[in-house]
N, C-alpha and C positions, 0 to 999 in steps of 0.2 A: 288272353283270357281263356281259362280252362273251364269247361262245363262238365259236371259230374252227374251221372245218372245212377239211380238205385230203384229197386223194387222192394216193397214192404207188404207182407201179408201177416195179419194178426187176427186171431179169433178172440173177440171181446164184444161186449155190448156197449154201444155208444148212443147218445142222444143226438138227433139230427141237428137241431139248432146249436147245441153246444159244440158239436164237431165242426160245423161251418165257421163259427166264430174262432175256434181253435186253429183251423187251417189258415184263415186270413192272418192271424197273429204270427203263425209259424212262417208264413211266406216272407214277412218283413224281417223277422229275426234271423232266418237262415239263408237269406238271399236265394229264395226259390224262384226260378224263372217260369217253370211250368209244372203242373201236377195234374194227373188224371187217374181215374180209378173208379172203384165201386165201394159203397158201404152196404152191407147186408144187415137187415134188421130182423130179429127173431119173429116179429109180429107182422111182417110185410111179405107179400109174394114176390115182388119185384125189387131188385136192388136200386139204390140211389146212385145214379151216375154222377161223377164229379169231374169238372174241368176247371182248372184255374190257370190263368196267365197273369203273372204278377199278382196284384191284389184283387183282380176281377175273378169272382167265383160264380160258376153256373152249376146248377144241380137240377136233375129231373129223374123221375122213376121210369125205368125202361128194362125190358127183358135182357138178360145176358145170354150169350151163346151157350149151348149145352157143354161145350168144352171148357168153359170158364171155371176158375177156382171157386169153390163155395165152402163157407165155414160149416161146421157141424150144426149145433143147435142154438148157440147163444147169439149168433151174429158175428160180424167181423168186417174188416176193411182190407182192401187191396189197393195199393197206390204205386204209381210210377212217377218218379220225381226227377226233374232236371234242376240242378242247383249250382251256384258258384262256390259252394262250401264243400270242401273235399270230404269231410267226415259227416255229411248230412244224414246218411243212412242211419248210423248208430244214434245220432242225436234225435232224429225224428222218432225212431223206434222207442227210445227211452222216454221221450216226452209224451208220446201217445199212451204208453203203458202207465206212466205216472198219473196222467190225467183221467184215464178211463177205466183203470183197474180197481 
């Protein structure tokens, strides 16, 4: 069994509830083993931290280190993904852009 990793950074505005639902569906469809990262909202001071193992998703607001990537003005998301799907990076990127752009 091969495990593939990828990092995705996108500047876009997402809705928290919609994004959580989207990530759970994504997990099942693309054989995602683990996902972690941050969602930055334009109207929040702290990013939403995300951790997902299989279908279990945990989120909480917490400060990010000063060295962390930050989107410009509209918000964004930064994800690190472990998947059994070799081309998961491009598929995830396309699906996120389609859903939230």
